[in-house]
N, C-alpha and C positions, 0 to 999 in steps of 0.2 A: 551444590555449587562449590567447586573447589576453591580453597582460599587463594588470595593473591600471593604470588611468590614473595619470599622474604626480602627481595630486593625491589619491591614494586611500590607499595603505598606506605607512607609513613606519616608522622605527626610533625609538630614543630612548625616549620614555615608553611606546611601544607603541600609541599612538593614531594614527589617520590623521593624516598630517603634511603639512607644506608641500612643494611640488614638489621643492625642492632636497634634501630629506632622503630622497627615495624612490629605491629601486633595485627597480623592478617586476620586472625579469627575475630578480633574485636571489630574490624572493618566489616566483615560479613554480618556479624550480629547487629551492628549499628545501622548499616545502610540497606541490607537486603533481606534479612530475616523478617522485618516488619512488613515487607511486601508480600509475604506468603499468606497473610491474613489468618494464620493459624491452621491453614489447610492441612489435613492429616497426610496427604500425599507428599508434602514437602519435607516432613520429618525434621522441621526446624533447620533445614539446610545443613544438617549434621551428618548426612549419609552420602554415599556415592551415587545414589539414584533415587528417583521419586517413584511412588507406587500409586497408580490410579486404579480405582475399582470400575470395571466396565459395567454399564447398566444393560440389562437384557433388552433386546429389541433395538439396540442402537449400534451405530458404527462410529469408530473414532476417526476423525479427519485430522491429518497432520500437514503442516506447511512450514517452510523455513525460508527466511529472507535475510540476506546480509546487507549491511550498509557500511561504506568506507568513506572516510573524510576526503573531500576533494572529488568524489565520484557521485555520491548520493546526497550529499549535503555540503554546505559551505563550511570550511574548517573553523570559522569563527562564529558559526551559529550558536545561539544559547544552548547550553547543555540540556536544559529541561525540554526544549523543543526537539532536540535530537532524539531524546529518549521517547518522547510521545510519538514522533514520526515512526520510529522503529516499531512500536506497538501497532500503530495504525495500518502500516503497509501489510503487516501480517494478518491482522484482523480482516482486512479487505479481501484477502484470499479465502478466508473462512466464509465470509459473507457470500461470495460468489458461488460457493459450493452449497449454500443453504444451511450451513452449520452454525451452531451457537458456540461461542468461546467457552472453554473450560479452564485452561491453565496455560502458562507460558514457561519456556526455558530460555535463559539468556546466556550467551557466550560473549565475553567482552575482552578485547585486547586494548588496554589503555596505554597511551604513550608514557614514557618515563617522566615527562615534565607535567603531567596532569596534576592539578592541585586538589587538596582536600575539599576546598569550596566548590570546585567544579564537580567533583564526585557527589557531593551532597545535593547540588542542584540537579544533577542527572538522576539521582535516586528519587528526588522529589517529583521530577517529571514522570518517572515510571509510576510513582504512587498515585499521581493525579489521574492518569489514564487507566490504571488498574481499577481505580474507583469508578471512573466514568463508564467503563465497559464491563464492570462487574466480573472481573477475572482476577487471578492471582499468579504470582511467580512461585514455581515449585522447585526450581533448581537451575543448574547451569555451570558455568566455569568463568573464572576471571584470571587473566594473565597480564604481564607487562610486555610492551613492545617498543622498539625504537620509533615506531610510527609507520604509517598513519593510524589514527584511531579506527579500529575495525570492530564492528558489532554484528552479532548474528542472533536472531530470535526464532525459536521454534514455537509455533502456536498450535495448541491442541484444541480441537473442537469436537462437537458431537451432533449427529444427525440420525434420524430414524433409519433403521436398516433398509437399504435399497432405495432411499429417497434422495440421496445426494445428487447435486446437479453437475453433470460432466461437461466437458467441452464437446464431446462426441455425439450429442443428442439432437443436432440441428437437422431439419428435413426440408426438402425443396418446397417452397411455398410459404415457409414460416416468415413472419415478420421479424425484423431486427430492431431491438430496442436498446436504449442506453439510459442510465440514470443521470440526474444532475446535469452538469455542463462539461464540455470538452475544451481543452486548450488552456485552462487556467494554470495547470501545473507547469507546463513548459514556459508559459509567459511569466509565471511566478518566479522561476529561476532568474529570468532576465530582470524582473523587478528587484529581486534581492541583490542583484549585481549592479543596480543603478543604470540599467540599459534602456529604460522605457521613458526617455525624455519626451515630454509633451502630454503624457497622461497626468491626471490630477493626483495629488498626494493620496486621496482616498482610494483611487483605482490601484495605484502602486501598492498600497498597504494591503488591500484586499487580495491581490494576486500573489504577493509574497507570502501571505498567510496561507493561501491555498497550496503553495509549494511546500511550506514548512510543516503544515498541519493538515494532511489529507483527512477526509471524512469517510471512514469505512462504513459501508451501508449494511450494518449488521442487523438492522430491523427489517430491511428489504429482503435479504437473502432467504431466510427461512420461509417467508411468505410467497416466494416465487415457486416453491415446491407445488407441483400440480398444475402450474401455469407454464413455466419455462421448459424448453427442451434441452437447450445447451446454455451454459453460462460461464463467464470468467470475468476477472476484473481487468480494467484498462490501466496497465502500468508502463508498458513500453510503446504506447501510441495506439490510437484507435485502429488504424489500417493494419499495422503489424499484428496486433492481438486478434483482430477479426480474421486475419489470415490463419493464425494458429487454430482458431475455432473451426474454420472451414476445412483445414487439412485433417483435423481430428475427426470431423464428421463426413468427409468425402464429398463436400458440396462447394459451391461458390457463393459469392455475395455481390449484391448490387446496392449501393447506398447513394443517396442524394445529398450532395454537399449542403444544399440550402436547408435541409431538414435537421442537420446536426446542431444541437443546442449549444449556444454560447452564452456566457454571462454578459451582463451589460459592460463590464470592464473589458472583457476580451473583444466584444463587438466594437468598442471605441478604439481599441488598439488596431483592429483591422481597418476601421474607417480612417484613422490617422496615418495609415500606411506603415505602421511599425511592424506589422507581421501580415502574412498572407493567410487567407482562410484555409488554403490547401495545406500549409505547413502546420496548422493547428491539428489537423487530422493525424499527423505523425509524431506530434509531441508526446512525451511521456509524463508520468507522475500525476495523472488525473485520479486514479483509484476509484473510478466509477464502475458500475456493474454493466457489462455488455451481455445481452441475453437474447435468445430467440424464443418465439412463441407462435403457436398456430393462430391464424387470423380470427378463429372463433373465440379466442380469449382476449381480443383487443379491448373490449369494454371492461372486462375484469381487470386487465392490467392498468388501464387508465384509472379505474376506480381505486385500485390499490395505491397508485401514486397519490391520488387525492387524499386517501385516508392517512397516508404517512406524511403529507405535506412535502413530498419529494417529486419533482418533475420526472416523469418517465416518457421518453420521446421515441416514437417510431421513426427510424432513419433509413429504412430500406427493406429488402427481402432476400431470402435465401434462394439461390438459383442452382441450375444443374451443372454449371461449368465448374468442375472440381478444382479446388484450390485457388480459383481466380477471384480477386476482389476488384470490382469495377466501381469507380466513383464518377457520378454524373455531376458536372458542374452546374452552376445556376442557369447557364444558357441552354442546358439540356444535352451537352456534349460530353463524351467520356473524357476524363482527365488523364492525359498521358504525358510523361509517365506518372504513375502513382508513387509518391514518396513513401518509403517504409518508415520504421520506427527505430528505436534504440536497440543496438546489439553490442554486447560487451566485447566481442572478439572480431568485429568487422574490421577488415584491414584498413588502417589509416584513420579509423574513427576514434575520437577521444570524447569523453563526457566530463572531463575535469571541470569542476565548478569552483 
């Protein structure tokens, strides 16, 4: 992890300070070296690179996600929750590949007005989830920026050679499954903005928490190996992500809206007319696992969900119409048009939060 430039983090008032007030190496040593857990690959964050030893018979799985203030989280969200979300969205990708987390690399561009207290809280959030998910920080980079706060995390995982779960493994006739519940993430953003008037305080708090703190299904992913044909996480919306899986596999999909699992809080939001069921299928930030499996594994998948205490719900089937995702509404009719999900570069679309 490269040190913060000499015009970036200082002491005194806690704000980014003048060059002469900065001890960037002390910053790294104080906030980030403890997050390595003494892992030998990190080399005390005193080198330009980390060195991981590959284990025979395994493959290394790499994923990277960036988060930008005002796009992926509210600018005034607590720093510890921002840090924890950053870790969790990356671990969600590893989980969907059937991989177990090994280590993380962090690149952070902190605004000039960030305070020392904010940085300490951010580091504490990292520490908390590194402990929760039994992984370590082994390197990265820190720089200063006029803004906005921009964070990028690379997650390194490991899976048995040839056993990783691809997007491209779906076959016609497979069942389509999803973990947990759908729609809480997009509703949670609205809850955090104070836009769900009519819901109870408990429902608003639950949904906001689901937005700010996704639950990466790291225990589920590795246990899908041998059951799932294709797998990915739901980050940009169920419909859009299912479309990605279909295109990679050269198949189509047919899902039944009435089967898509909703939390009690999301169901009440639909009942109160605060959101449509159809729109929840295209909302992002759920970070659940979407996967396909042969019908002969249906009982085994259900049993797996029971053993994990995690609902796994069959929502449809893979069909032969390549690339097409058809949604059947509760009345039994195709939903037309089917709303897509989030795309960063769609003309006219903004995701500012």
